[in-house]
Structure formats: structure tokens, C-alpha cells
N, C-alpha and C positions, 0 to 999 in steps of 0.2 A: 838333734841339738835343742836344748832348752832355751826358751825365750829369756831375755834378761829380766831380773827381778826389778819391778818398778821402784821399790824402796832404794835399791842400789843406784838406779838411774838418778833419782832425786838427790841422794847423798852426794854422789860424784859431781852432779851438776852444780850444787851449791858450793862444794869444795872448789870447783873451778872458777865460779863467778863471784865468790864472796866479796872481793874488794871492788868489783864493778857494780854489784847490787847495792852496796852501802859502804860509803867511805867512812873512815874513822871519825872524821869531823862533821859528818852529816847531822843536820838538825831539821828533819822534815816537819814543817809547820802544821801539816794537815793532822798530825797526831795530837797537837797541843790541846785543843778543846776537849777531845775525847779523854785524854789522860787526866786533865784537870777535873772533869766530871767523875771519873773513876775514883780519883784520890779523895774527893769530897764524900764519897760513899764508904770508903775504907776506914776501919778503926785505926787509931794511931799505932804505928809499928806492925801493921798487918803482915801476914805471911801470904805471899802471892806466888803462884806457879805460872810461869810464862812458857807455854808449849810452842815450840817452833820459834824460839827466841832469836835465832840468827846471831848476829854479832853483839846483841844487847842494846843496840841503838835503834830507836830512842826509848822503847818501852821499859826494859829492865833498868836502864840508866836513870830514867826519870823517876821510876818508883823507888829504886834503891836510894837515890839521892834525896828522895822525899821521906826517908826514914823507915821504909818498909823492908821486910826481909824477903828477898826475891830469890827464887830458884828457877833457873832457866834450863830447858831441855831442847836439844836440837840434834838432828841426824848428822849434820856436817861437822866433822872434826875441825876443819878450818874455822868455821863460824864459832864454835865453842872456844877454840884457842884465842880468837880475837875477843870474844866476849869476856873471857877471864882477864885479858889485858885492859880492855876498855872500861869494864865495870867491876873493879876489884872488890867492891863492897857487896857483891852478890855471889851466889853459888851457881855454878853451871855444870851440867852433866851431859856428856856425849851419850845419847841414847835415842831409841825410837819411842816416840810418844805412845805408840800402840803397845809397847812392851813394858813400859815402866809403871810401877804402882807405888802408892803411898798409903799409909794408914788413913782411915776415915778421919775427917776433920783436921787434916794436916794444914790445909790452906783456907784462908778467908776469902780468896778470890782466885779464879783461873782466867788467864788471858791467852787467847789463841787467835792470832791475826795472820791471815794468809797462809795457814799451814794445813787447813782441812779442805783443800780444793781439788785434790787428786783422788780419782776413784779407779778402782781396778775393774776390769771387765773379764769375765770368764769366756766371753764370746770371742773366739780367735779371729773373726773376720772384721772386727772393729778396729 
């Protein structure tokens, strides 16, 4: 029997907890200062890639509502479906960030919050 694919575990986990992890009307204030600082650094109408965008709240929503062109990528189909509804002025793709590619210089900035914390181990006893 093969062990479960860690990517599938993460995907199914976020599908299951999407609405518990972030409600549609959430506005987490801890992101405010960071997002304001980022927007000051971006050119007007910047193209931004949000890797691990979740449901689009608050990062994609804030940037898209600030006039930037946002593309969000997430493993979870539930998260992407919600993001498309909650942030209709952005583009969202259901994909694995490790598998997606774009031409060079497509984006002015890349945001990746809380998505690169999982590591794989080839050591079976861990």
C-alpha cells in the first residue's frame, strides 16, 4: 500500500475546512499594515501573483480592490470557487503552485503567505 500523497492531504484538508479557516466576511486586521506597505511599493495597476491565495480574503481582495491585476493560485477547489465569488475582479486558478508556470516578467510581485510551510520527508520513520 502506498502512503497518501502529501499534496492530496493538503488539498482535501483545505477543501474540508475552507469556511472554518476564513469566513466570507473576515477582515483580519493583522494583514493591514503589511498590505499597505506592499501597495506603496507596487506600481499603479501592478500584476500580482498570489500563491496559496485561499479564498482570496484578505490579500487578493485588498490588492484587486486597490486597482492591481491579481492572479491567485490554490490547491483547494473549494477555496478557488470561493475566491472567484468573493473577489470577482481577480483571476483564480485551481492548480499546484509547484506545477504552474508563467512567462518571465509576467508579474510585478509575488505574494505567498502561509503556503510554503509543508515539507516532504523521504525518511519513512519520521
